[in-house]
Each structure stands twice: as structure tokens, then as C-alpha cells.
Legacy VTK file of the C-alpha trace (Angstrom):
# vtk DataFile Version 3.0
C-alpha trace
ASCII
DATASET POLYDATA
POINTS 392 float
7.374 -16.812 65.439
3.978 -16.148 66.764
2.365 -18.854 69.103
-0.236 -20.970 67.067
-3.570 -19.277 66.655
-5.743 -22.457 68.205
-3.653 -24.124 71.037
-4.555 -27.736 71.795
-7.119 -28.217 74.388
-5.902 -28.722 77.976
-8.628 -30.985 79.764
-6.738 -31.181 83.313
-7.243 -28.414 85.762
-4.065 -29.397 87.607
-2.100 -28.393 84.528
-3.937 -25.298 83.951
-3.172 -24.431 87.798
0.769 -25.619 87.342
1.085 -23.368 84.178
-1.462 -20.370 84.878
0.348 -18.333 82.153
-0.961 -20.567 79.578
-3.544 -19.204 76.919
-5.591 -21.982 77.701
-5.963 -21.001 81.302
-7.771 -17.648 80.969
-11.259 -19.101 80.287
-10.729 -21.826 83.592
-9.534 -19.023 85.678
-12.374 -16.834 84.791
-14.937 -19.848 85.253
-13.112 -20.348 88.549
-13.505 -16.808 89.853
-17.257 -16.806 89.292
-17.868 -20.140 90.950
-15.740 -19.056 93.731
-16.880 -15.485 93.878
-12.988 -14.284 93.823
-12.747 -10.632 93.192
-9.595 -8.571 92.900
-10.516 -7.107 96.644
-10.725 -10.739 97.899
-7.125 -11.859 96.337
-5.608 -8.695 97.842
-7.273 -8.763 101.409
-9.548 -11.618 102.505
-7.882 -14.279 104.870
-9.026 -17.144 102.589
-6.549 -16.111 99.896
-3.701 -15.994 102.343
-2.171 -19.132 101.128
-2.158 -17.778 97.505
-0.752 -14.311 98.734
2.169 -15.866 100.853
3.183 -18.280 97.794
3.018 -15.248 95.522
5.216 -13.231 97.668
7.760 -15.980 97.817
7.576 -16.454 94.007
8.532 -13.038 93.825
11.195 -12.702 96.618
13.081 -15.682 95.957
13.007 -15.789 92.214
13.683 -12.102 91.745
16.544 -12.207 94.043
17.659 -15.552 92.641
18.200 -17.079 95.994
17.090 -20.479 95.568
13.806 -20.043 93.450
10.280 -21.528 94.390
10.312 -25.463 94.636
8.723 -27.303 91.756
6.779 -28.996 94.774
4.987 -27.354 97.496
2.626 -28.193 100.177
-0.023 -27.437 98.329
-2.014 -30.478 96.688
-2.449 -29.447 92.967
-4.897 -32.389 92.366
-7.383 -30.700 94.882
-9.556 -27.891 93.682
-8.428 -25.744 96.414
-4.752 -26.355 95.726
-5.363 -25.595 92.106
-7.027 -22.272 93.032
-4.105 -21.384 95.428
-1.233 -22.084 93.056
-3.055 -20.617 90.124
-3.823 -17.265 92.028
-0.358 -17.016 93.852
0.881 -16.653 90.239
-1.957 -14.156 89.429
-0.824 -12.062 92.826
2.622 -12.050 91.971
1.629 -10.990 88.481
-0.442 -7.956 89.853
2.552 -6.784 92.032
4.662 -6.641 89.196
2.369 -4.771 86.693
1.617 -2.248 89.622
5.434 -1.787 90.145
5.875 -1.334 86.243
9.666 -1.699 86.513
11.171 -3.332 83.389
14.142 -5.025 85.501
11.460 -6.539 87.672
9.269 -7.471 84.455
12.364 -9.198 82.886
13.682 -10.967 86.247
10.136 -12.179 86.913
9.503 -13.571 83.459
13.150 -15.258 83.561
12.227 -16.918 86.610
8.819 -18.021 86.048
10.024 -19.477 82.810
12.930 -21.590 84.706
10.369 -23.011 87.094
8.131 -24.040 84.278
11.189 -25.807 82.586
11.891 -27.666 85.680
8.392 -28.768 85.894
8.030 -29.488 82.189
11.067 -31.963 81.913
9.407 -34.125 84.225
5.988 -33.720 82.863
6.059 -36.861 80.854
3.139 -37.392 78.420
1.585 -34.023 78.714
4.888 -32.131 77.568
3.355 -32.578 74.073
0.140 -30.312 74.989
2.459 -27.341 76.259
4.909 -27.673 73.476
1.991 -27.615 70.747
0.466 -24.543 72.471
3.745 -22.510 71.699
5.151 -24.163 68.524
3.720 -24.971 65.185
6.004 -27.627 64.256
6.836 -30.248 66.809
6.618 -34.099 66.945
7.431 -36.863 69.044
8.658 -40.406 68.147
8.211 -42.693 71.114
10.508 -45.167 72.406
8.423 -47.490 74.407
11.091 -49.797 75.191
13.407 -47.261 76.707
12.174 -44.887 79.871
15.323 -44.233 81.838
15.175 -41.462 84.508
17.760 -38.693 84.030
19.199 -37.054 87.275
21.186 -34.176 87.445
25.091 -34.484 87.897
24.699 -34.747 91.846
21.826 -36.974 91.648
19.665 -34.645 93.502
16.846 -33.618 90.878
15.167 -35.685 88.230
16.049 -34.253 84.790
13.392 -36.006 82.843
12.763 -39.217 81.154
14.144 -40.601 77.875
10.790 -41.651 76.646
11.646 -40.816 72.875
12.791 -38.161 70.604
11.350 -34.819 69.824
11.544 -32.809 66.441
10.889 -29.170 65.952
10.760 -26.782 63.192
13.821 -25.280 61.876
12.866 -21.635 62.264
11.374 -22.348 65.708
14.844 -23.706 66.747
16.825 -20.739 65.371
14.632 -18.552 66.968
14.608 -20.085 70.526
18.422 -20.813 70.397
19.412 -17.127 69.815
19.933 -16.219 73.429
20.905 -19.821 74.773
24.674 -20.370 75.258
26.628 -23.712 74.670
27.600 -25.929 71.735
24.479 -28.031 72.326
22.194 -25.532 70.949
24.261 -24.580 67.751
22.230 -25.487 64.613
25.358 -27.571 63.365
25.342 -30.106 66.020
21.954 -31.129 65.212
20.320 -33.615 62.523
18.349 -31.594 60.278
15.930 -33.027 57.679
13.448 -31.531 55.679
12.930 -28.428 57.971
12.929 -30.605 61.178
15.465 -30.401 63.912
15.999 -33.397 66.109
16.713 -33.067 69.667
18.544 -36.204 70.520
18.921 -37.976 73.720
22.341 -37.471 75.573
23.469 -39.468 78.461
22.770 -36.940 80.953
20.217 -34.558 79.147
17.121 -36.196 77.486
15.073 -35.052 74.529
12.300 -34.092 77.094
14.680 -31.978 78.971
16.078 -30.130 75.768
12.515 -29.224 74.642
11.621 -27.832 78.072
14.793 -25.607 77.934
13.471 -24.421 74.310
10.036 -23.846 75.386
11.388 -21.909 78.474
12.544 -19.174 76.131
9.043 -18.977 74.394
7.290 -18.952 77.598
9.542 -15.943 79.004
8.777 -14.152 75.992
5.083 -14.662 76.393
4.900 -13.666 79.955
6.867 -10.606 79.208
4.527 -9.530 76.327
1.449 -10.147 78.750
2.608 -8.085 81.395
3.780 -5.262 79.353
0.377 -5.117 77.747
-1.171 -4.870 81.168
1.076 -2.104 82.497
0.435 0.082 79.548
-3.367 -0.679 80.198
-3.063 0.399 83.489
-0.906 3.719 82.805
-0.611 5.728 85.990
-3.396 3.851 87.760
-2.344 2.172 90.670
-4.217 -0.918 91.993
-5.286 -0.253 95.577
-4.097 -2.433 98.435
-0.857 -3.437 96.611
1.204 -0.317 97.824
3.167 -2.307 100.669
3.776 -5.185 98.346
5.064 -3.000 95.720
7.318 -1.181 98.046
8.686 -4.609 99.590
9.421 -5.866 95.974
10.918 -2.489 94.683
13.334 -2.379 97.771
14.315 -5.941 97.150
15.285 -4.849 93.679
16.806 -1.833 95.028
19.716 -4.206 96.484
20.761 -5.245 93.227
20.593 -1.620 91.407
22.593 0.129 94.275
25.586 -2.433 93.920
28.677 -0.237 93.167
31.340 -1.564 91.395
35.034 -0.710 93.005
36.974 -0.783 89.438
40.604 -0.482 89.281
43.621 -0.594 86.810
41.907 0.842 83.915
39.592 4.211 83.779
36.048 3.537 82.451
36.334 6.215 80.143
39.038 4.043 78.213
36.628 0.990 78.021
35.578 0.244 74.508
31.947 1.380 73.293
30.876 -2.450 73.227
31.878 -2.804 76.884
29.828 0.159 78.188
27.034 -1.316 76.083
26.997 -4.767 77.633
27.225 -3.387 80.949
24.260 -0.958 80.724
22.227 -3.397 78.886
22.792 -6.050 81.958
22.217 -3.323 84.627
18.656 -2.591 82.899
17.957 -6.378 83.143
18.520 -6.894 79.312
19.114 -10.775 78.504
22.565 -10.262 76.920
23.468 -13.101 74.614
26.200 -15.542 75.260
28.427 -13.461 72.780
28.261 -10.361 74.847
28.395 -12.239 77.995
31.788 -14.011 77.311
33.318 -10.824 75.814
32.715 -8.736 79.194
33.886 -11.285 81.484
37.231 -12.065 79.283
37.542 -8.250 78.857
37.248 -7.798 82.368
40.041 -10.434 82.885
42.347 -8.903 80.618
41.666 -5.360 82.211
42.607 -7.089 85.919
39.418 -6.258 87.419
38.816 -8.386 90.458
36.532 -11.425 89.846
33.876 -9.974 92.398
33.578 -6.915 90.141
33.134 -9.011 86.927
30.348 -10.892 88.688
28.924 -7.546 89.760
28.339 -6.638 86.168
25.805 -9.413 85.984
23.979 -8.720 88.982
20.892 -7.463 87.170
20.816 -10.184 84.332
17.329 -11.875 84.482
18.809 -15.189 84.795
21.513 -14.178 87.444
22.775 -16.910 89.879
25.734 -15.762 92.320
27.398 -19.229 92.368
26.810 -20.025 88.588
28.067 -16.735 87.508
30.964 -16.607 89.872
32.174 -20.232 88.793
31.974 -19.221 85.090
33.943 -16.051 85.389
36.660 -17.822 87.602
36.888 -20.293 84.617
37.420 -17.451 82.084
39.862 -15.825 84.490
41.746 -19.137 84.955
41.953 -19.834 81.296
42.724 -16.284 80.336
40.642 -16.282 77.223
41.160 -13.440 74.669
38.366 -11.516 74.238
35.826 -11.639 71.413
36.840 -10.080 68.274
35.375 -6.962 66.950
34.263 -9.042 63.788
32.448 -11.546 66.138
30.904 -8.887 68.267
29.344 -7.491 64.862
27.754 -10.514 64.043
26.469 -11.188 67.336
24.882 -7.720 67.413
27.075 -6.777 70.273
28.823 -3.895 68.650
27.778 -0.679 70.136
28.761 1.929 67.177
28.299 2.433 63.710
30.896 3.843 61.028
31.861 7.542 62.092
30.711 7.196 65.695
33.971 6.624 67.067
37.493 7.202 64.935
39.419 4.588 66.952
36.562 2.020 66.296
36.850 2.944 62.692
40.547 2.163 62.383
40.747 -0.954 59.691
43.598 -2.276 61.943
41.506 -2.501 65.221
40.395 -5.935 65.193
39.420 -6.686 68.974
38.303 -4.526 71.742
41.838 -4.919 73.690
43.307 -2.988 71.154
41.040 -0.125 71.823
41.943 0.048 75.517
45.826 -0.356 74.665
45.708 2.563 72.210
43.728 4.853 74.639
46.163 3.987 77.350
49.111 4.640 74.802
47.624 8.199 74.420
47.497 9.001 77.984
50.927 7.722 78.560
52.156 10.085 75.832
50.151 13.066 77.131
51.363 12.628 80.575
55.092 12.480 79.245
54.644 15.827 77.227
53.381 17.044 80.616
56.364 16.133 82.484
58.675 17.687 79.594
56.908 20.839 80.061
LINES 1 393
392 0 1 2 3 4 5 6 7 8 9 10 11 12 13 14 15 16 17 18 19 20 21 22 23 24 25 26 27 28 29 30 31 32 33 34 35 36 37 38 39 40 41 42 43 44 45 46 47 48 49 50 51 52 53 54 55 56 57 58 59 60 61 62 63 64 65 66 67 68 69 70 71 72 73 74 75 76 77 78 79 80 81 82 83 84 85 86 87 88 89 90 91 92 93 94 95 96 97 98 99 100 101 102 103 104 105 106 107 108 109 110 111 112 113 114 115 116 117 118 119 120 121 122 123 124 125 126 127 128 129 130 131 132 133 134 135 136 137 138 139 140 141 142 143 144 145 146 147 148 149 150 151 152 153 154 155 156 157 158 159 160 161 162 163 164 165 166 167 168 169 170 171 172 173 174 175 176 177 178 179 180 181 182 183 184 185 186 187 188 189 190 191 192 193 194 195 196 197 198 199 200 201 202 203 204 205 206 207 208 209 210 211 212 213 214 215 216 217 218 219 220 221 222 223 224 225 226 227 228 229 230 231 232 233 234 235 236 237 238 239 240 241 242 243 244 245 246 247 248 249 250 251 252 253 254 255 256 257 258 259 260 261 262 263 264 265 266 267 268 269 270 271 272 273 274 275 276 277 278 279 280 281 282 283 284 285 286 287 288 289 290 291 292 293 294 295 296 297 298 299 300 301 302 303 304 305 306 307 308 309 310 311 312 313 314 315 316 317 318 319 320 321 322 323 324 325 326 327 328 329 330 331 332 333 334 335 336 337 338 339 340 341 342 343 344 345 346 347 348 349 350 351 352 353 354 355 356 357 358 359 360 361 362 363 364 365 366 367 368 369 370 371 372 373 374 375 376 377 378 379 380 381 382 383 384 385 386 387 388 389 390 391
């Protein structure tokens, strides 16, 4: 769904600096540029803007490579005018580089990373979370619980994960749209209270309603950042922004480290893999955010084909939300449990099937219920061909 035509007013400049992608931030940034005489050339070259450039590069390098990510807090004092200027312009500087690079994988990775940073900040934003929520959602309401304000921490007690301040409700259509690319039973509609078109995000022991709403907003923020960047890339066309050449080279080389990872595949020839497996691998390599069904299928299929776990992890290196540690752990669990890959019927329902009727004669067979059968049949055919060759 499109965002509301008239977003709520944001009165605090520190909020606009912390979330510079908000539509409400455009007017403030324009006014700030005029008051401080900040030009494009100044942002790119002037020593005064070096803190913004430095933080902008950090946003790109760490978040694109998904090493540690930019910390929610920095040395910048977001409550001072200079701190607000540097934080907001670090985002704009990074955005300029992404637009100049005009690489779809970079766009996806950066949008994902910025949205993840926003989620972390929003989960502990408190009262101001509602302003951001009403910026992106038409139907959203909050029922306060003044007597219950417990801090929630992550499993290791390292990072605060929001407050139990009350319960959020959002519109049914928004919930369905935003959950389409989020995995986990928590995000299934059947596991939520639904009443008159409203879905309740109930507090959980270690995952409060604020944090859940922040996770949903992350999906919306990601889409809006991608849309805006792609529009800017289209406007630029073949034109290049002077002074950004070295920065673009730096970030595209960092991306190249992901693109050039080669897989040492074994056991089954790639030509025997089912079309849906090729589809998932191709989309991930291009930075597409493959949904949960497709990701689980690919990991479980790799397990059935006896591919090394490191090769299965490598399939996901270009995923917008890739994390080496998390992906490795999830894949090891799938290998350990020896799950059966997703059935053809579920792959079709999840829009993960790669063919239409008539595209692949083997896929057209009524008895073919699972992609594993596809590989088994292909290998069987090869075995018969080898036997015939030996007899001849």
C-alpha cells in the first residue's frame, strides 16, 4: 500500500536527523542547506563536512558487507545542530554514492541495511514511534499501559530491545503486505488476534509490541528507500556526479568481493538441479530478497544434495540481509535436522516455482511432487545412459 498522503508533522529536528529518509525531512534538509550554505561540492570536498563523509563511508562499507553495521549510537551529539547536520548528511553522502554506482545489488543491500538500523532505533524510540508509524501506515493505533513499562533486552542481555509500553494494532492489509517477506511463525496471520480489520501486535516475553511494529516498519522503510534511490538513478541516467569517482570505486570493489565468490559444487551436476533451485540462486546472486519459502527450500535442497555447508552459505552471500554468522547457524540447523525440501505445491503458492506448464517436460509430470524427485530422475536417466555406453 502507498504511504499516507499527509504524514504527521515532526517537530523535533533530532528525529529528522536520525531518520533522514522520512518524507518530512526533505523540507528541513532544504532549509538546513540554505542556512548553512551547504552545496553538493561542499559535501563532497569541504573539510568541514569530513565527519559526515567519514560516517557516510562507514554506513556503506560496514553495512554493505554486513560485518558489524553502524552502531545505533555514535560520537555525534544528535541533539546539537552540528550533530544533526553531520548525521543527516552522512546518510545523504552515502545515498549519493549509491546513486552514482547505479548497481542494483548495492541499492538492495544499502536499503536493507538502512532499514535495519532504523528498526533498531525505532524499537527503543518510545513515544515518538507513533509519529514514524503514522508516516508509513494508514491504520495504526496504540493502547497505552501506563502501569507496565518494562525494558526488554536481547537474549544475551547486550542490547535493549524496546519497552513494554502498551499494545499496537495495525490494519489487516498493511500487516499482510509487510509480512510477505518476513519468516517465522510470529508473522503468520493465524497467530494474531484480528478484529474488524485490525491486527494486534501483542507483547511477548522477550519481544514487545514496540519492537514488533519496528520490525514491520523496517519492511516499509526499505521499500521506500529503494524506490527513491531508483528514481534518482533514473534521473541521473548516464550522468556522473563529479568528485565521487573514488568513492564509487571503493564501494563497487567491496561489492565485487561478494560477486566473485565461486562455489565448489560437488555430488550432483548443476545441470541436474531443478529450475526452482536455479531461480533461487540467481535471484539471491542479484540481491533479490528471496522469501522464507525460497530460502528454506534452497538450504534444505543443498543438504539433500550433500553440498558442503560452506557452499550452501555462499548461495546467500548477496542477499540484502546477509549475515555470515546467522546464515551459517540457520543452515547448520537445517542440515542437522535433515529437512525434506519444500514441495512443488508450496513452491508454487509461494511464487518460488520457476516454470509454467510446457517449459520443462519433467516438471509437467503429475507424479512429480517434490524438487528432490527432479534430481533423482535426472540422475537415473544419466545412469541408464552410462550403462548403455558401457554395453556398446
